[in-house]
VEXDREN-2710 file (C-alpha; in Angstrom, 1 decimal):
% VEXDREN-2710
k/r/px/py/pz
1/MET/-36.6/33.8/17.7
2/ASP/-39.8/33.6/15.8
3/ASN/-42.1/36.4/14.9
4/TYR/-45.7/35.9/15.8
5/VAL/-48.8/37.3/14.1
6/ILE/-51.7/37.0/16.5
7/ASP/-55.4/36.6/15.7
8/THR/-58.2/38.1/17.9
9/SER/-59.3/34.6/18.9
10/ALA/-55.8/34.0/20.4
11/LEU/-56.0/37.1/22.5
12/VAL/-59.5/36.4/23.8
13/THR/-58.5/32.8/24.7
14/ALA/-55.4/34.0/26.4
15/LYS/-57.4/36.5/28.4
16/ASN/-59.8/33.7/29.5
17/TYR/-57.0/31.2/30.4
18/TYR/-54.4/33.7/31.7
19/PRO/-56.5/36.4/33.4
20/PRO/-54.5/39.7/33.4
21/LYS/-55.0/40.3/37.1
22/ASN/-53.5/36.9/37.9
23/PHE/-50.9/36.7/35.0
24/LYS/-49.7/40.3/34.7
25/PRO/-46.2/39.2/33.7
26/PHE/-47.6/37.2/30.7
27/TRP/-49.4/40.3/29.5
28/ASP/-46.5/42.6/30.1
29/PHE/-44.4/40.1/28.1
30/LEU/-46.8/40.2/25.2
31/ILE/-46.7/44.1/25.2
32/LYS/-42.9/44.0/25.3
33/LEU/-42.8/41.5/22.4
34/ASN/-45.2/43.8/20.5
35/LYS/-43.0/46.9/21.1
36/LYS/-40.0/44.9/19.7
37/HIS/-42.1/44.0/16.6
38/LYS/-41.9/40.3/17.4
39/LEU/-45.6/40.0/18.2
40/ILE/-47.5/41.5/15.3
41/ILE/-51.0/42.8/15.9
42/ILE/-52.6/44.0/12.7
43/ASP/-54.9/47.0/12.6
44/LYS/-58.0/44.8/12.0
45/VAL/-57.3/42.7/15.1
46/LYS/-56.9/45.8/17.2
47/THR/-60.2/47.2/15.9
48/GLU/-61.9/43.9/16.9
49/ILE/-60.5/43.9/20.5
50/GLU/-61.3/47.6/21.0
51/ASN/-65.0/46.7/20.5
52/GLY/-65.2/44.9/23.9
53/TYR/-65.5/46.0/27.5
54/ASP/-62.7/44.2/29.2
55/TYR/-58.9/44.2/29.7
56/LEU/-58.2/43.8/26.0
57/SER/-60.2/46.8/25.0
58/ASN/-59.6/49.0/28.0
59/ASP/-55.9/48.4/28.7
60/PHE/-54.1/46.1/26.3
61/ALA/-55.3/47.9/23.1
62/LYS/-54.0/51.2/24.5
63/LYS/-50.5/49.8/25.1
64/ILE/-49.8/48.0/21.8
65/THR/-48.7/49.2/18.4
66/THR/-50.2/47.8/15.2
67/SER/-48.9/46.8/11.8
68/ASP/-50.8/48.0/8.8
69/SER/-52.5/45.0/7.3
70/ASP/-53.6/47.0/4.2
71/ILE/-50.1/47.6/2.9
72/SER/-50.0/46.7/-0.8
73/GLU/-47.4/44.0/-0.3
74/VAL/-49.8/42.1/2.0
75/VAL/-52.9/42.7/0.0
76/ASN/-51.1/41.5/-3.2
77/LEU/-50.6/38.1/-1.6
78/PHE/-54.4/37.5/-1.5
79/PRO/-54.6/36.1/-5.1
80/GLN/-51.8/33.7/-4.4
81/ILE/-53.4/32.5/-1.2
82/MET/-56.9/32.2/-2.8
83/LYS/-55.4/30.2/-5.7
84/SER/-54.0/27.8/-3.1
85/LEU/-57.5/27.3/-1.8
86/SER/-59.2/27.0/-5.2
87/GLY/-59.6/23.2/-5.0
88/SER/-60.7/23.2/-1.4
89/GLN/-63.9/21.6/-0.3
90/LYS/-64.1/23.9/2.7
91/ILE/-67.2/26.2/3.0
92/GLY/-67.6/29.7/4.2
93/ILE/-64.8/31.4/2.2
94/ASN/-66.9/34.5/1.5
95/GLN/-67.7/35.0/5.2
96/TRP/-64.1/34.2/6.1
97/LEU/-62.9/36.9/3.7
98/LYS/-64.9/39.5/5.7
99/CYS/-63.0/38.9/9.0
100/PRO/-59.4/39.7/10.0
101/ASP/-58.2/36.1/9.5
102/PRO/-57.1/36.4/5.9
103/TYR/-55.2/39.6/6.7
104/VAL/-53.5/37.8/9.7
105/ILE/-52.5/35.0/7.4
106/ALA/-51.4/37.3/4.5
107/TYR/-49.3/39.3/6.9
108/GLY/-47.6/36.2/8.2
109/TYR/-47.1/35.0/4.6
110/TYR/-45.6/38.3/3.8
111/LEU/-43.1/38.0/6.7
112/LYS/-42.3/34.4/5.6
113/ASN/-41.6/35.5/2.0
114/ASP/-39.3/38.2/3.5
115/GLY/-37.2/35.4/5.1
116/LYS/-38.5/35.7/8.6
117/ASP/-39.6/32.8/10.8
118/VAL/-43.2/33.4/11.7
119/ILE/-45.9/31.6/13.6
120/ILE/-49.6/32.5/13.3
121/LEU/-51.1/32.3/16.8
122/HIS/-54.8/31.5/17.0
123/SER/-57.3/29.5/19.0
124/GLU/-59.1/27.7/16.3
125/LYS/-59.4/23.9/15.8
126/GLU/-59.4/22.3/12.4
127/SER/-62.6/20.4/12.2
128/GLY/-65.5/20.0/9.8
129/LEU/-65.8/21.8/6.5
130/LYS/-65.7/25.4/7.7
131/ILE/-62.5/27.2/6.6
132/ARG/-60.3/28.1/9.5
133/ILE/-56.8/29.5/10.1
134/PRO/-55.0/26.2/10.7
135/TYR/-56.3/24.8/7.4
136/VAL/-55.2/27.8/5.3
137/CYS/-51.8/27.9/7.0
138/ASN/-51.2/24.2/6.3
139/ILE/-52.1/24.7/2.7
140/ILE/-49.7/27.5/2.1
141/GLY/-46.9/26.2/4.4
142/LEU/-47.2/28.7/7.2
143/LYS/-46.5/27.7/10.8
144/GLN/-49.4/28.0/13.1
145/ALA/-50.2/27.2/16.7
146/LEU/-52.6/27.7/19.5
147/VAL/-51.8/30.7/21.7
148/HIS/-50.2/28.8/24.5
149/ARG/-47.3/27.9/22.1
150/ILE/-45.8/31.4/22.8
151/ILE/-45.2/30.3/26.4
152/GLU/-43.2/27.2/25.2
153/GLU/-41.4/29.0/22.3
154/GLU/-40.3/31.9/24.5
155/LYS/-39.5/29.6/27.5
156/LEU/-41.7/31.6/29.9
157/SER/-42.2/30.4/33.4
158/PHE/-44.4/31.6/36.1
159/LYS/-43.7/31.5/39.8
160/PHE/-46.3/31.4/42.5
END
C-alpha cells in the first residue's frame, strides 16, 4: 500500500468532483487513511484549506492530523531538489517556492528516501513553462498522480 502526500489542489478538486454530502464514504475513507498516516497532509496544506468557508475548512480540517512539513529532514532536501531544477527552462520558481507545493514534494521525497512507496496527489496538469508539481516530481523521480488515482489504487467502489 502506498503512502500519499496530498496537495491543496487535490483536496479542492476532490470536493468539487466528489461532493461530501453525496460521497461521504469517500471523505470518511480519506480521514481514515490520514489517521493511519497513509494520507499525509502537511501543516501548510491544512492552513490553506482552513482559509475557506466550505466542507474542507469547516469539517474536514477539524478531523485530520497533519505532518510537520518544517522538520529539518524535509527542509534539508530543498537544495537537492532545487539543484535538480537548475537547468530547467520553467518559469515562476520564486513564486512556486512561496506556496506549499515544494513542501508537499519535499515531504514525499523524504518518505521515498526513507524507503516508503509514495505518490504525490495533486490536480495540476503539466503544460506550458510554468513550474508545476508533475514536472518537479518527474525530474526527481517521485510518483505523482491526479487525485482520482487514490480511488483506483485503494480499489474503492461506490454503490448507489
